[in-house]
Structures are given as C-alpha cells and as structure tokens.
N, C-alpha and C positions, 0 to 999 in steps of 0.2 A: 177536179182533174183538168178540165178544159182550161180553167183559169191558170193553173200552174203551167200548162203547156204554152199558153199565150205569153206568160211572163218570161219563160225560157226562150221563146222565139224572139222576143224583144231584146233580151239580154245578150244572146249570142248573134243576133242579126241574121237568123236563119228562118226561112219560110218553110211551112209544112213540116215542122219538127215532129209532128205525130207520125208522119210517114217514115222518117228516119228511125224513130223508136220502134215502129212495127217491123222495119227491115232488120234492126238489131235483134229483135226477138226471133225473127225468122232464121237469122244466121245461127243464133244460139240453139234453136231447135234442130237445124241441119247438122251442126257439128257436135251435138251431145253424144250421139253414138260413137263418133271418132274419139272423143275425150274418154269415154268409158273403155274403149278398146286400148287406148294408150296407157291408161292408168296402171295396169299390172306391170307393163314393161318399164314404166317410169319408176315404180316401186323397186324393181330389181336394179335399175340404174342407180337409184339413190342408195341402195344397200352396198353396191360395189364402190360407189363414190365414197361412202363411209369407210369401207375397208382400205381404199387407197390412202385416204387421209390418215388412218391409224398407222399404216406402214410408214408414211412420211414422218409422222409424229414420233414413232418409235426410233427411226434412224436418227432423227434430229436430237433426241434425248437419250441416246444409247449410253453416254457416259454418266448421266444423272441416275440411271436405273439402279446402280449399285449403292447410291447414297440416299435415295428417296423412297419412302413407303407409299407415297401418294403420286407416283409418276403419272398414272393414267387419269387422274382427276380432271386435269385440264382438257384432255381429249374427250372424256365423257361429257363434260360440260358443253364443249363445242358441238359434239354430235347430238346431244340432247336438245340444244337450242335449234339446230338445223331441222331435226325431225319435228320439234314442237311448232316451228314456223310452218313447215309443210302441212302439219295437221290443221293449223288454224286457217291457212289460206285455202287449202284444197277441200277440206271437209268441215270447217267451222267446229273442230273437235273441242269439246269441253269435258272436264271431269267434275262431277258433283259428289261431295262427301269425302274430299281429300283429307279432311280432319280425322277420318277414321283410320288412316294410315299412321301408325305410331311413329313418334320422333326417334325413338330408339327401342330396342327389344324386338323379339321375334313376332312375325305374323305370317300366316299362310293365306295366300291370295289365289282364289279359284277363278279361272276365266274360260270362256268358250274359244275353241280353236277353229278359226275360219280357214279357208283354203290357203290364204296368205294372211297370217294374223297381224295385219298392219295396225289394227286398233290397239293391240297389246304393245307394239313398238312405241306408239304414241303415249301409252300409259306409263311405260318405263321412263320415257323422257320427262313426263310430268313429275313423276316421283323424284327423279334426280334433281330437277330444277327447284321444286318446292320443298323437298325434304332433305336433299343432299345425300340420299341413300341409293345404293345400287341394289336392285331387286334381282336376286338369283332366280333362274327359270329352268325348269326341266324341259329339255328338247329331245326330239327323236334322234335315234342313232344316225339316220341317213343325213341329217343336217351337218353333222361333223365330217361328212365325206364330201360335201360340196366344195369345189375348188375355191380357195381364197377365204373361206369362212372361218378358218381356225383362229386367226387373230381376233376377229370380231367377237366370236363366242367366248374367247378367253378374257378379253377386256370387259365384257358385260356379264361375265360369271355364269355362263350357261353350263348345264351339266346334263348327263343322261341317266342319272340315278347311280346306284340302286336306292331302294327305300332307306337303307341304313345311312347312306350319304345325305339324303334329304333330312332325316331326323337329326343328324349331326349338325347340319347347317342351321336348323331352327334352334337347337339347343345352344348354339354359339351366338344367338341373338340377331340373326339376319332375317331379312324378308325373303320369302320363297314363293314363287308362283308355279302353279301346276294346272294344266288343262287335262281333266280326267279322261276325255275321249281321245285326245291326241290327234295325230294325223289321220288315223282310221276314221274317226268321227267326221273330220273335216271333208274327207273324200266321199264317204258313202252314206252319211246320215241324212235323214229327212225328219219331218215332224212326227213320224211314228217310230223312229229308231230309238231303241233302248241300249244304253251302254252295256256291253257284255264284259263282265269283270273276269270271268274264268277263274283262275287261281290267284289273280291279283287282288290285293286288299285295298289298294288305291290310296288316295289322299287322306281319307278319313282315318286310316290306320296310322299314317304318318303323323297327323295331328294328335292322335291319342298317345302314340309312343313318345312324341316330343313334348307332350303336356303343354300344347300351345293354347294360350288364352284367346288370342285374336285370330279368327278365321273369317276372311273377308271374301264375299262373292262379287265379282266384277260383272256388272250388267251393262250391255251395250244398247243404247236407245238411238234409233235412227229417226230423224225428223225429215219428213218429206214435204215438199212444197210444189204446188202446181204452177207450171210456166204458162 
C-alpha cells in the first residue's frame, strides 16, 4: 500500500498523498448522513422528473397515438435506462437470476414492499431493458390519488386490483408483481410482524385461479462495506 502511495505521489507530483486520501475519507464520513438524508427527496425528484418527461413525450407524439400500438415503448425504454443508470451509480444495483423471468407467457412476481419500494422500480427497469417486457404491478389505492402520478401509473401498467383483474392479466400472458403486505407492512412491520390476511386470499389464490406455472420471489440482498 505504501509503495502504491509513493508511486502515485511521483505520478501526480503531489507530496503527502496519504494525507489527501485520509482527508477524502474524512469528508466522505462527514457527508454520508447528508447523502442518506437527501436520498428519499432525490427519489421523489426523479419520479416527478420521469412524469414530466412522459407528459412531454405524450404531447410530442399525440398524433401518432391513433396509429401506433407501441407509442409508449420509446418512453419506457428512456425511463428504464434513466432508472437503471441511477441504480448502478447510486447503489451498485444488480439482478441475479434474470433468466428465471420468462421471455413470454405469464409469471407472478412476489416482492417486499419497503417504505419507498425503489428497489422494485429498479427491477422493473431491468426487466424492460433485458426482456423487453412491461411488468404490471398492483399498487395501493392512495398512489392513484397522488398529484401527477396518473400518467406514470398508466404508462407502466399499475393497477389496484381486484383479484379478478389480476387473474385476467396473468391469463392474458403478462407479468404481474404483487407485494403481499403492501403499504401496511411497509409502515408498521418489524421482524416479528406476521401478515394479517383477514378475509383476503392474497397472491396465492391469484396464482391458483390463473393456473400460473412461474411464481417468482424477489429477494433483496444488501452488501455492506466498512469505510
């Protein structure tokens, strides 16, 4: 390590390079809490930036809409690339086992719902980039009431159920993603929380009714490194 530092000092013509590196590590340590504080707001900013782009795209292609069945494919590709780049740069996000997602035909994808399910946004982007498929997703009712979100939800095929609609989507050969606990689990769950089904039969009944062969569980792994 000392040899490498000495070589870099000679290369850059800088003395005491080790002190500069220590100072850089100190700055990273100081600003890490600030970065963590900014991240949720940056995610919201990115969502609304996506919505603004979709509105511009829609207005620009308004005449093509009547003649094209794939009007939104270009927008989906652009948005997916944007979010995939953010995932790679900000989180080093990777998906292992993408081959388990079928090239065509139905599949039910089960995922965990975080407070902000940004990991699933990244996953949707990966699917569109690598498989060229749009993954339908069941969203909570309140999401459809958020100002400006209607176009975003429409373009990326979000729905709020009911179970019969989910079954219909799978029988039509589409990908469908469901988070069993939903927003309730995201807000109040902990390591001891059990999903309360009540009178709901959940994703398992959807898979049974639709006779789905592929049922895929999305597992998020976080790699931590010490600074």
